[in-house]
C-alpha positions in Angstrom: -27.6 -91.1 33.4 -25.1 -93.8 34.3 -21.3 -91.4 34.4 -18.3 -92.0 36.4 -17.4 -89.9 38.9 -13.6 -88.0 40.0 -11.7 -88.8 43.0 -10.5 -86.1 45.0 -6.9 -85.3 46.1 -6.2 -86.9 49.7 -3.4 -85.6 52.1 -2.6 -88.3 54.2 -2.9 -87.1 57.9 0.2 -87.6 60.8 -1.1 -87.4 64.4 1.7 -85.6 66.3 2.0 -85.9 69.8 2.4 -82.6 72.0 4.6 -83.2 75.1 3.6 -85.3 78.5 3.7 -82.7 81.2 0.6 -82.4 83.1 -0.6 -85.0 81.4 -2.8 -88.0 83.7 -1.7 -91.4 82.8 -4.2 -92.0 80.7 -3.9 -89.3 78.4 -0.7 -89.9 78.1 -0.8 -93.6 78.0 -3.7 -93.1 75.1 -0.9 -91.3 73.4 1.4 -93.8 73.3 -1.2 -96.2 72.0 -2.0 -94.3 69.0 1.7 -94.1 68.0 1.6 -97.8 68.5 -1.6 -98.2 66.4 -2.8 -100.2 69.2 -6.4 -98.6 68.9 -8.1 -101.3 71.1 -5.9 -100.2 74.7 -6.0 -96.4 73.2 -9.8 -96.3 73.4 -9.2 -98.3 76.3 -7.1 -95.7 78.2 -9.5 -92.4 77.1 -12.6 -94.1 78.0 -11.1 -94.4 81.4 -9.6 -90.5 81.4 -13.1 -89.1 80.1 -15.0 -90.9 82.9 -12.6 -89.5 85.4 -12.6 -86.2 83.6 -15.7 -85.5 81.7 -13.9 -82.3 80.4 -11.2 -83.4 79.1 -11.1 -81.4 76.3 -8.0 -83.4 75.1 -9.0 -87.0 76.1 -12.7 -86.5 73.9 -10.3 -85.2 71.4 -8.0 -88.4 71.3 -11.0 -90.3 71.7 -12.9 -89.0 68.9 -9.4 -89.8 66.5 -9.2 -93.2 68.0 -13.3 -93.2 66.7 -12.3 -92.5 63.2 -8.7 -94.3 62.6 -11.2 -97.3 63.6 -13.9 -96.0 61.2 -16.9 -95.7 63.7 -17.9 -91.8 62.4 -20.7 -91.4 64.7 -18.6 -92.0 68.1 -15.6 -90.0 65.9 -18.4 -87.0 66.0 -19.8 -87.5 69.2 -16.3 -87.2 70.7 -15.6 -84.0 68.9 -18.4 -82.3 69.6 -18.1 -82.7 73.3 -14.2 -81.7 72.8 -15.1 -78.7 71.5 -18.2 -77.8 73.9 -15.5 -77.6 76.6 -13.0 -75.5 74.7 -11.7 -74.4 70.8 -8.2 -75.5 72.1 -8.2 -78.8 69.6 -10.8 -76.8 66.7 -8.0 -76.7 64.0 -6.8 -80.8 64.6 -10.7 -81.4 64.9 -11.4 -79.6 61.6 -8.7 -81.4 59.7 -9.6 -84.8 61.0 -13.2 -84.4 59.7 -11.8 -82.8 56.5 -9.7 -86.3 56.0 -12.4 -88.5 57.4 -14.6 -87.0 54.8 -12.1 -86.8 51.5 -12.0 -90.7 53.0 -15.3 -91.6 52.2 -15.6 -89.1 49.4 -13.5 -91.0 47.5 -14.4 -94.5 48.9 -17.9 -93.7 47.5 -16.4 -92.3 43.9 -14.7 -96.1 43.6 -17.9 -97.9 44.4 -20.1 -95.9 42.3 -17.7 -96.1 39.3 -17.9 -100.2 40.4 -21.0 -100.1 40.1 -21.1 -98.3 36.6 -19.1 -101.0 35.5 -21.1 -104.0 36.4 -23.2 -106.0 34.3 -25.7 -107.5 36.6 -27.8 -105.3 37.8 -28.0 -106.7 41.0 -24.6 -106.6 41.6 -24.7 -102.7 40.1 -27.5 -102.2 43.0 -25.4 -103.5 45.9 -22.0 -101.4 44.9 -24.6 -98.1 44.7 -26.4 -98.9 48.0 -22.5 -99.2 49.5 -21.4 -96.0 47.4 -24.6 -94.1 49.2 -23.5 -95.1 52.6 -20.2 -93.3 52.1 -21.4 -90.5 50.5 -23.5 -90.0 53.5 -20.6 -90.7 56.1 -19.2 -88.0 54.1 -22.0 -85.5 54.3 -22.1 -86.1 57.9 -18.1 -85.3 58.3 -18.9 -82.3 56.2 -22.5 -81.1 55.7 -21.9 -78.6 53.6 -19.8 -80.2 50.6 -21.8 -79.6 47.3 -19.9 -82.3 45.7 -20.7 -84.5 47.8 -24.8 -83.9 47.9 -24.2 -84.3 44.2 -22.5 -87.1 44.2 -25.3 -88.9 46.2 -27.9 -87.4 44.3 -26.3 -89.5 41.1 -25.8 -92.6 43.0 -29.3 -92.2 44.0 -30.7 -91.9 40.1 -28.4 -94.5 38.9 -29.9 -96.8 41.4 -33.1 -96.1 40.2 -34.4 -94.5 43.5 -36.0 -91.4 42.2 -37.8 -90.3 45.6 -34.3 -90.6 47.4 -32.6 -88.4 45.7 -35.4 -85.3 46.4 -33.8 -84.4 50.3 -30.3 -84.0 48.9 -31.5 -82.1 45.6 -33.1 -79.3 48.1 -30.1 -79.5 50.3 -27.9 -78.4 47.6 -30.9 -75.8 46.7 -30.3 -74.6 50.3 -26.6 -74.2 50.2 -27.1 -72.3 46.7 -27.8 -74.8 44.5 -26.3 -75.6 41.0 -28.2 -74.6 37.9 -27.8 -79.1 37.7 -29.7 -79.2 40.9 -32.5 -76.7 40.2 -32.9 -78.7 37.1 -32.8 -82.1 38.4 -35.6 -81.7 41.0 -37.5 -79.8 38.7 -37.8 -82.7 36.4 -38.5 -84.9 39.4 -41.3 -82.9 40.1 -42.4 -82.2 36.5 -42.2 -85.8 36.3 -44.2 -87.2 39.2 -46.8 -84.9 38.2 -47.1 -86.6 34.3 -46.8 -89.4 35.9 -50.0 -88.8 38.3 -51.8 -87.3 35.0 -51.5 -90.6 33.2 -52.9 -92.3 36.5 -56.2 -90.0 36.6 -56.6 -90.7 32.8 -57.0 -94.1 34.0 -58.7 -94.1 37.7 -60.6 -90.9 37.0 -59.8 -90.4 40.5 -59.8 -86.3 41.3 -56.9 -87.3 43.7 -54.5 -88.3 41.2 -55.7 -85.0 39.5 -54.9 -83.0 42.4 -51.7 -84.5 42.6 -50.7 -84.1 39.5 -51.2 -80.4 40.3 -49.5 -80.6 43.4 -46.1 -81.7 41.7 -46.5 -79.3 38.8 -46.5 -76.8 41.3 -43.8 -77.9 43.1 -41.7 -77.9 40.0 -42.5 -74.3 39.3 -41.8 -73.3 42.2 -38.2 -75.2 42.0 -37.7 -73.9 38.3 -39.2 -70.5 38.6 -36.2 -70.0 41.4 -33.7 -71.6 39.6 -34.6 -69.6 36.2 -33.7 -66.0 38.1 -30.8 -67.3 39.0 -29.1 -69.4 35.8 -31.8 -67.6 32.9 -29.8 -69.0 30.4 -29.7 -73.0 31.5 -31.9 -74.4 28.6 -32.7 -78.3 30.6 -34.5 -75.1 34.0 -36.2 -72.9 31.3 -37.6 -76.4 29.4 -39.2 -78.2 32.2 -40.6 -74.4 33.7 -42.3 -74.3 30.6 -43.7 -77.9 30.1 -44.9 -77.9 34.1 -46.5 -74.7 33.1 -48.2 -76.2 30.6 -49.4 -79.2 32.3 -50.8 -77.2 35.3 -52.9 -75.2 32.6 -51.4 -72.1 33.5 -50.1 -71.6 30.0 -50.8 -67.8 30.1 -48.5 -66.8 32.9 -45.7 -68.9 31.3 -46.3 -67.0 28.0 -45.9 -63.5 30.1 -42.9 -64.8 32.1 -41.3 -66.4 28.5 -42.0 -62.8 26.6 -40.7 -60.9 29.0 -37.4 -62.7 28.9 -36.9 -62.4 24.8 -37.7 -58.6 25.5 -35.1 -58.7 28.1 -32.5 -60.7 25.7 -33.2 -60.4 22.4 -30.1 -61.5 21.6 -30.7 -65.2 22.9 -31.5 -68.0 21.2 -32.5 -70.0 23.9 -35.1 -67.2 25.3 -36.5 -67.1 21.5 -36.7 -71.0 21.6 -38.5 -71.4 24.7 -40.8 -68.5 23.8 -41.5 -70.4 20.6 -42.1 -73.8 22.0 -44.8 -72.0 24.6 -46.8 -70.7 21.1 -46.1 -73.7 19.2 -48.4 -75.5 22.3 -50.6 -72.4 22.6 -51.2 -73.2 18.7 -50.2 -69.6 17.6 -48.4 -71.1 14.9 -47.6 -67.6 13.1 -45.8 -66.4 16.4 -44.2 -69.6 17.0 -42.3 -70.2 14.2 -41.4 -66.4 14.4 -39.5 -67.4 17.2 -38.1 -70.2 16.2 -36.9 -69.3 13.2 -34.9 -66.4 15.1 -33.4 -69.2 17.5 -32.6 -71.3 14.1 -30.7 -68.2 12.8 -28.9 -67.6 15.3 -27.7 -71.1 15.2 -28.5 -73.0 12.1 -27.3 -76.6 14.1 -29.7 -75.8 17.3 -31.2 -79.2 17.6 -34.2 -78.0 19.2 -35.4 -75.6 17.5 -35.2 -77.2 14.4 -37.2 -80.0 15.4 -39.9 -77.8 16.7 -40.0 -75.6 13.3 -40.9 -78.9 11.8 -43.4 -79.7 14.3 -45.1 -76.5 13.9 -45.3 -76.7 10.4 -47.0 -79.8 10.5 -49.1 -78.5 13.0 -50.2 -75.5 11.0 -50.3 -77.5 7.9 -52.6 -79.7 9.2 -54.8 -77.1 10.8 -55.0 -75.1 7.2 -55.7 -78.3 4.9 -58.6 -79.4 7.7 -60.3 -76.2 7.6 -60.2 -76.3 3.9 -61.4 -79.5 3.6 -64.6 -79.1 6.2 -64.9 -75.5 4.0 -65.0 -77.8 0.6 -62.3 -76.0 -0.3 -58.8 -76.9 -2.4 -55.3 -77.4 -0.8 -53.6 -74.1 -2.0 -49.6 -73.5 -2.2 -49.7 -71.8 1.2 -50.8 -74.8 2.6 -48.4 -77.1 0.7 -45.4 -74.7 1.7 -45.8 -75.4 5.1 -45.5 -79.6 4.6 -42.4 -78.6 2.3 -40.7 -76.3 4.9 -41.5 -79.3 7.4 -40.1 -81.5 4.9 -36.6 -79.5 4.5 -36.2 -79.2 8.7 -36.7 -83.1 9.3 -34.8 -83.9 6.7 -32.0 -82.1 8.5 -32.7 -84.0 11.5 -32.5 -87.5 9.8 -29.3 -86.3 7.9 -27.6 -87.2 11.6 -27.5 -88.5 15.0 -29.6 -88.7 17.3 -32.2 -88.3 14.3 -31.1 -90.5 12.1 -32.1 -93.2 14.8 -35.0 -91.6 16.1 -38.0 -93.7 14.7 -40.6 -91.1 15.6 -38.4 -89.1 13.6 -39.0 -91.0 10.3 -42.9 -91.6 11.2 -43.5 -87.9 10.9 -41.1 -87.1 8.4 -43.0 -90.0 6.3 -46.7 -88.4 7.2 -44.8 -85.0 5.6 -43.9 -87.1 2.5 -47.5 -89.1 2.3 -49.1 -85.5 2.7 -47.3 -84.0 -0.4 -47.9 -87.0 -2.2 -44.3 -88.6 -2.0 -45.9 -92.2 -1.5 -42.2 -93.5 -2.3 -40.4 -91.5 -0.1 -43.0 -91.8 2.4 -42.6 -95.5 2.4 -38.9 -95.5 2.7 -39.1 -93.0 5.7 -42.1 -95.4 7.6 -39.9 -98.5 6.7 -36.9 -97.0 8.2 -39.1 -96.5 11.1 -40.5 -100.0 11.9 -36.4 -101.1 11.5 -35.5 -98.9 14.3 
């Protein structure tokens, strides 16, 4: 999850003083104090101005300016709101001020995020992530519709490990139109929580844990299905949607959805991969092979398709072998061919990263070699898995 964020370009704000005619003494003094950078005195006289004249649109605007310069952003926004409620005379200036302070806090959040990412000490990193989060929250107050700010806030929470806190900004991103990443991240969180509850249910046998798991899977489906309609080619969205359907016990609904996607996009490797993977989970190995092979033929380096093809052949071969043994029949060439095909694809995986460093890949390959009677290769693969 760890990554570095990018600082945006920032223009400096120059405070312009308008002519003093018709200004009250407090307004005139406030402007001069601002020009002199004497913010405390400026705040003092401008407070007198708005107390004497609550309808002073300029007084509230200037007071908001001072609060912004002092970093009192809640007060700044309140003063700006009061000015705008009186008139729109200073609307452009207020908008520029909000943008300026948004950029200031956005860049501060980025700098703190990047500093957190470079810390070796976990506690130190958490301190910087917290500061980064506060800066992004302040930036959002200045510009509530900034998708980039919400996105960075999400990454700060996720890198800190505060998964639950990442949910509201992800939901806000989706409300604002939603990026593919926002849909997949939120769907992933709901899906992971569902899996967590399923694991708890396996121990507790509590109906509440089972019910909570189902609720999370259904939340994931709702988010990811909406995301899939907007971003049908996004692989993470489709992957988590598929898994959520399966874990929710809605496999038939998933198969119907993904079959329709293949029919709509017959030349799309991802569509065939997703459909083939669902068929693999449904133990329809012949059809799974067909669609995963189509995905692989479209892209011979498609790692997900390569792996699921290998798994398809392993499970298919084991099923056929078990049936033959139960019936007292010989293990024929058709059964052995499934393990040979699995070997071919697994060897392709472990020939390069990340498969070469993945003990699970070597473990599975070791089992395949054992099925094929290649004892020496099997021992070497298991040894490799143990080393990793």
